[in-house]
N, C-alpha and C positions, 0 to 999 in steps of 0.2 A: 706300770700298775704297782710295782713293788713300793713306790714312794707314796702312794695314795693314803695308806693308813697312817703314815707319819705325818702327813699334811693335815689330816683330819684330827689327829691327836694334838698337834701344836695349836690348831684353831680352838679346840675344846679348852685347852689350858689357858689360852689368851682370854677367852670369854669368861672362864671361871675366875681368873684374876680381876677382870673388869667388874664382874658381878660382886665379888667380895668388896672391892673399892667402893662401888656404887651403894652397897648396903651401909658401909661406914659413913659415906657422905650423907645418905638419906637420914641416918640417925642424928648426925651433926646438925643438919638443916632443921630437923624436928626440934631438937633441943633449943636451937637459936630462935625458933619461931618464924623462920623465913619460908615463904612459899616459892617453889622453884618450877619455873616454866622452861621447857626446851622447845625450840623452834627448828623445824626441819622442813627443807624444800629443795627444789632443783635451783640452779643458778639462774638469776634474772627474774625470780618470782616477786620481787618487791619485799623481800624479808627484812632487809635492813631498814628500809624506809618505814615499814610497818612497826619495827621495833623502836626506832627513833621517836615515832609519833607516840607509841605507848609509854615509853620512859617519860617524855615530856608531859603528857597528860596525867600520868600518876603523880609526878612530882608537883604539878600544879594543884592536884587534888589533896596534897598534904601527905602522900605516901612516900616511902623511902625505897625506891627501886635501884637496882644495879644490874650490869650486864657483863657477861663473858661471851666473847665472839671468836669464832674459829674460822680460819682461812689457811690455804696452803702457804700463802706468802702475803706480805705487806701489812701495814698498820692502817690501811685505808678505812676499814670499817669502824675501827676503834675511834679514829679521829672524827669520823662523821657522827658516830653515836655520842661522842663527848659534847656535841652541841646541845644535847638534852640537859646538860649540867647535872649529870648523875655519874656515879663511879663506873668506870668501864675498864676491862682488861682484855687485851688481844692475845689469842693463842695462835702461834704459827705452826702448823702441823707438818710442814715440809712435804713429804710425799704421801702422807696419810690423808685419805679421803673422808675422815670422820673424826670426832672428838671421842676421847676415852675418859673414864671417870678419873683416872690418875692425873690427866692433863687439867681437868677442872680443879681438882684438889690442889695442885701446885699453883694454879692461877689465883685462887682465893686465899691462899695460905696467910697473907698479911691483912685480910679483911676481918673486921669485927662483924660477924654475921648477925649478932643481936641488934646491930644498928640498921638492919634492913628489913623491909616488909616483903619485898619481892626480889628474886634473883632470876634473871632471864639468861638462858644459855642458847646462843644462836650457833647452830652447828654449821659445818662446812656445807656448801651447796651440793647436795647429793641425795638422791632418794633410795639409795641401795644400802650402803655400809651403815649409816646411822641407825637403821632399824634394828640391828643386832646388839647395840651398845647402850645399856642402861647408864644413865648419868646421875641417878639419884633424884630425879625430878618427881614433882608431884603431878605434873600435867605435861603431856607430850602433844604438841600441836603441829599439824602438818599443813603447809600452805600450798595452794594451787592458784596460779594466776589465770585470768581470763585469756591471756595471750598464749598460754601453753596448749590449750585444747581440752576437750572434755574427757578424753580417753586416758589421761594420765593415771588415774587410779587403777585402770585395768592393766596398764603397763608395769606399774610398780605396786602391786597389791599388798606386799608385806608392810611397807611403811604406813599405809592407810589402815591396815588391820591392827597395827600396834599403837595407833594414835588415840588420843582421848578426845580430840576435837579437830575438825577440818575448817580451815578459813580460806575462802575464795578472795584473792586480793585483786586490785586494779578493776573493780566492778564498774568503775566509771568508763571503762574502755569496752564494756560488754557488747554494746550495740555496734561499735565501730568494727570489732573483730568478729562479729556474728557469733558470739558465745552463747551456747545453749544451756541456760541455767538448769532446766529440768533434766536434761540428759546428764550433765555433770553430777548432779545430786543423785540421780538413779545409779550412776556408775559407782559413786562412793558408797552408796548403800548396798550395792550388790556385793561389795567387798566387806563392809562393816555395817551391818544392819543397825539402824537407829542412831548412828553417829551424828552428833550435832554438827551442823554446817552454818557458818556465819559468812555473809558477804560484806566485804570491807573495801574502803578506798582511802589510802593515806593522803591522797590529794584533796578530795572533797570532805573527808571525815565521815563518810557513810559507814554505818555499822560499828564505829569505834565506841560509841556509848554503850551498845549492847555488849561488845567485847570486854569493856571495863567492868561492866555489871556482872558478867560471867566470872571474871577473875575474883571479884569481891565475894561472890557467892561460894565459889570453890574454896577460897582461902578461909 
């Protein structure tokens, strides 16, 4: 028990430093006129496929998007996202299960942010740690796939409570996996009343037009 106060103090200091870095990042983003979106989800939710499709559609629409992607190891996601023909940077976190503001700051150090309209930050696949770390984003989006089950919001309430938008991915598989849309939405709204929920499919394109329209309206 004697070590507990020390652990709490260390955690507070870490979060304080992160918040200070996030505020500086947010100011920098605002001055550059870039709209920043962070994407959080559990592993396997289809987050990278969703982001690849988003980057491609935005570029084709004449927008200037870029992405920073976090993983414990490998450059796999960055290589995949590069197929969108937009700027991409990979952050390898090692043992850390989340991104921190200082990591994002370092990753974009060489980028001219004024040359971007959108910056997407794909966090490490995790529904716990990312909830506590501000990355200077304008919009935090939590993704839930139809293959994960409807009770995910109830199991991980903090991330849904801190999100600005919820997106259900892989909606093309809803019938096959017997996904209950109404129950999923009810669970989300029991955690965060009134939170906007979009249903999407990176495979069929369902919901992506609505997603892009929402981005434009928020920006």
